[in-house]
N, C-alpha and C positions, 0 to 999 in steps of 0.2 A: 588436587579435583581436577576430575573432565570437564574440558569447555562443554556449556551449553546455553542453548538461545535463552533462557530463564536466567542463566547465570551473568549472559550480555548486558540484561537491562537492569538483574541489580548491581554490577560491574559502573553502568552508565547511567544509573538514578534519574542524575538531574537534568540531564539534556533528555531523558525520555521522558520525563514529566513536563518538560516547558513544550516538548513538541507535541505530547498529545492534549495541554490544556494551553495552547497557545492562544491568543486574543480572537483567532478568525474561529475556529472550533469552540470559544466560547460563544463568540456574538452567533454561530448558529442555531447552541441549545437553547438561549435564552431570548432570540428572537430579534434581538437588535443591531445584526449586522445589514446593513442597506441594503432593499433589492435587487439593486445596479452591480450590486460588489460580486454580491452570490452567484447570480446570474451570470458576469464575466467569470466567474472560479469552474462553474458548471459546464463554459464551454473547453476551459482548460482541462480539468478534471476527464472530461471524453478525451483528448488529445493523448493524457499522459495515458489512459488505460486501456487505448489503441497501444501505445507502443508497447506493451506485455506482452502481444501476443507473441511477436516472434522469438523475443529470449526466451519464453515460456516452452515455447516448440522445441529450440534448440535445448532446453534444461530437459526435456523429455526425452530429447532423444541420445542423450547422454545417462541416464537414469538406470541405477538398479531396476529388477522387472518390480520387484514388489514395490517402490513407488509410481512404477507408472498409473497406477488408477487413483492414484490420489492428484496426481498433475495434470492426468486429463480430464479429472474434474475441475482440477481447476483453469483449464482453457474452456470448458462448459460454464462456469460461472463467469469469467473475461466476456466472454461471447453473449451471452445472457443481461452483462450490464451494458455493454455498449447498444442492444439491442431496444433497451428501456433508455440509454442515453438519447439513442436515434429520435424514437417515440419523446421523450423530454423537450429535448432541443425543438423541435417541431411545434408541439405544442405551447411553450412560452414563444415563439417568433426569435430562435436564437440562430444566427449562423454558424455552423457547424465546422466553417472552413475560416474562420478567424483565425488570423496570424497566432502563431504563438507566440504568448510573451517570452521573453528573451531568457529568464529563468526554466522555465517549461522546456524550451527549447535545449537547455542543458542539459536537467534532468530526466527528459527524454532518449538524450544521447548517451547518458550513463547508463539508462537502465538497460535499453538492447545491448550495448559493451558487455553486460551482465551474462548476456546467454553464451560468449565465448571466455567466461573464464571456468576455472576444476568446478565440478559437480557442487561440491561441497558447498562454494563462495557465493555459487550462484543462487541454491537451494537457499542460503542461509538469509542473502538477501531479497528472494523473494519472499519469507514467512515474515520479515523485518517489514516488509509494506504491506503483508497483511496482518501483522499483528496491530502494526500504529491505526491500521481504520479501525480495529475493532479496539482497542484500547481509547482513539478519540472519539468514536459517538455511542457508545456503550454508557448509561449512566445507570444507576438503581431507581432513580425517580421516573415515572412516566413520561415520554418526550412532551411538550407542549411549547405553546409560541407558533409565529410563521412558520415554522420550518418543521413540525411534527411530522409531516408525512416522512417527510425527508429521513427524520432521525430514526421512527419507525423500521422505514426499512435497511437503512444503514448502519441499524442497530438490533437486528435479527440472530439473535440468539445460535441460528444456525453456522453465520458464518464463522462464529468464535470456536463452534464445535468445528467446522472443518482446518481451519488456522492451528486450533489443538492438535489436531492430526498432522498438517503439514511440522509444526515443532516438533514432532516424536521423530518425524522422517529426519531432519535435520539434526536433531541429536546423537540418532544413529550414524549418518554421514560426518559428524565433526567428529565419533570417537573412532572410527576407523582413517582421520586424516591425519595427514601430516603434519608437524610443528608449524612448518611454512603454510602450509592452505589454510592453518585454522590461525593464523597470525593472518594472511589474508579476508579469512571470512569475519575477523574481528572488525576491519579496517571497511569490510565494505558492509556491515552493520552499522556503524557509524556513518557512512558517508549515504547510506540512505537515512538515516535517523534526521541527520543536518539538512537533506535536502527535500525530507517531508517537511520540514518548520518552515522551508523557503517556500517548498508548495501552497501548504496553507497561508502563509500570510502575506503572498506577492500583491495579492489583487486590493491589500490594505496600503500598500503606496510606501 
């Protein structure tokens, strides 16, 4: 069977479920996460988001014409979120220049390196970033608790639609990839999943 992004989730379901249902995410959903920990994570999250801009630009430069509008939309989403984080951190009195957590520094460097990988590898990794985000913050029930405003924003169905479109582009790229590229894409998928778990739980100590 051909490799697909959803096939990668099925193949690695245990680690995927652990990542998108980890204690940090659960604490945000039920409102029990300490506010100090949440605020510290927000600053780190802005750092990570900012680190995506350059590699996605490089991904766009190597993209086939059919994928360029989708990646341009991705850059617009990143910029809009950065603007939102800028206002949010100011509103909460948080320092956006606070030092990177060591885990975050490693992850930001790895995200940056993805811009230099073959197109299919970078695209699968970018999709994995988006899909872990959607699966973590989307629930069937209405958000509740102290962080419900954040959950409504992060669980916006429009994000899921865009990630679905990105997944279809990644599947097309995987269909045309060499066996070596598909292997590298799966390795990138797993690296992102493991890094995302570390990213979400780093502030828990």
